C-alpha positions in Angstrom: 28.8 -2.6 -55.0 27.4 -5.9 -53.9 24.1 -6.2 -52.2 25.4 -7.2 -48.7 27.9 -4.1 -48.6 25.0 -1.9 -49.7 22.8 -3.5 -46.9 25.8 -3.0 -44.5 25.8 0.8 -45.3 22.1 1.3 -45.0 22.1 -0.7 -41.5 25.2 1.6 -40.4 23.2 4.7 -41.4 20.0 3.4 -39.6 22.3 2.5 -36.5 23.6 6.1 -36.3 20.0 7.4 -36.2 18.8 4.5 -33.7 21.8 5.1 -31.3 21.5 8.9 -31.2 17.8 8.7 -30.7 17.5 6.0 -28.1 20.9 6.2 -26.2 21.6 9.9 -26.4 18.3 11.6 -26.3 15.6 9.3 -25.0 17.6 7.6 -22.4 19.6 10.8 -21.6 22.8 9.2 -21.6 24.6 12.2 -23.4 23.3 15.2 -21.4 25.0 17.7 -24.1 22.2 16.8 -26.5 19.7 18.3 -24.1 22.0 21.2 -23.6 22.1 21.9 -27.4 18.3 21.8 -27.5 18.0 24.2 -24.5 20.6 26.5 -25.9 18.8 26.6 -29.3 15.0 26.2 -28.2 15.1 27.5 -24.7 15.1 25.8 -21.2 11.2 25.5 -20.8 10.6 22.3 -22.5 14.1 21.3 -23.5 13.9 17.8 -21.8 10.6 17.0 -23.4 11.8 18.2 -26.9 15.0 16.3 -26.5 12.9 13.0 -25.9 10.7 14.0 -29.0 13.7 14.5 -31.3 15.0 11.3 -30.0 11.8 9.3 -30.8 11.6 10.8 -34.2 15.3 9.9 -34.8 14.3 6.3 -33.7 11.4 6.4 -36.2 13.8 7.5 -39.0 16.3 4.7 -38.1 13.4 2.1 -38.4 12.3 3.6 -41.9 16.0 3.5 -43.1 16.4 -0.2 -41.8 13.1 -1.2 -43.6 14.4 0.6 -46.9 11.2 2.6 -47.1 11.2 5.5 -49.7 15.0 5.4 -49.8 15.5 8.4 -52.1 13.0 10.7 -50.3 14.5 9.7 -46.9 18.1 10.1 -48.1 17.1 13.8 -49.2 15.3 14.1 -45.9 18.2 12.9 -43.9 20.7 15.3 -45.7 18.5 18.4 -45.1 18.0 17.4 -41.5 21.5 16.8 -40.5 22.9 19.9 -42.4 20.2 22.2 -41.0 20.7 20.8 -37.5 24.5 21.0 -37.6 24.5 24.6 -39.0 22.2 25.7 -36.2 24.3 24.0 -33.7 27.4 25.6 -35.2 26.0 29.0 -35.0 24.2 28.7 -31.7 25.4 26.0 -29.7 29.1 25.3 -30.5 30.2 25.1 -27.0 28.3 22.0 -26.6 29.5 20.4 -29.8 31.6 17.2 -29.3 34.2 18.3 -31.9 33.4 21.9 -32.0 33.6 23.4 -35.6 34.7 20.0 -36.8 31.3 18.6 -36.3 30.2 20.4 -39.6 33.1 18.3 -41.4 31.8 15.0 -39.9 28.1 15.9 -40.6 29.2 16.6 -44.2 31.0 13.2 -44.6 27.7 11.4 -43.1 25.7 13.4 -45.7 28.2 12.4 -48.5 27.8 8.6 -47.3 24.0 8.8 -47.3 24.2 10.5 -50.8 26.7 8.1 -52.4 24.9 5.1 -50.8 21.5 6.1 -52.1 22.2 7.8 -55.4 25.6 6.7 -56.7 26.4 3.0 -55.4 23.6 0.7 -56.6 23.7 -2.8 -55.3 24.7 -5.5 -57.8 22.8 -8.7 -57.3 24.6 -12.1 -58.3 22.9 -14.1 -61.0 22.5 -17.5 -59.8 
C-alpha cells in the first residue's frame, strides 16, 4: 500500500471519530446518540455524558490523525467500537440507525482499523 493511500485510510478513520464526536454528540445534531446514552446510562446526566463522549471521540480522532501510538490506539478503537456496539445492540437497539446491522458495520470498521494498522504497511517510494 502506498504511503498516500495508507494516510488516506488513517485520515478517514480519524474523520469518522471527529464527525461522530463533534457533529453528532457535541453539537447534538443527531439526537438518537443522546437517546442511546440515556437508555444505557439513565436520563440524569445523559446530555452531559453525551457531550463528554463526543469530546473524547474528538480527542481520539486527533490522536489518530497525528498518528500517535498507532498500534495501541488501533487496539483501543477496536475494543471501544465493539464494546459500544454490543451494549447498544443489547440495550438500545431501537435507537440504532441500522438496527442489528450496526454490528455488521461496526465489525467492518474494526476490520478496516485492524488491516490498516497491522496488515497493510505503507510502501515509501525510493527517490
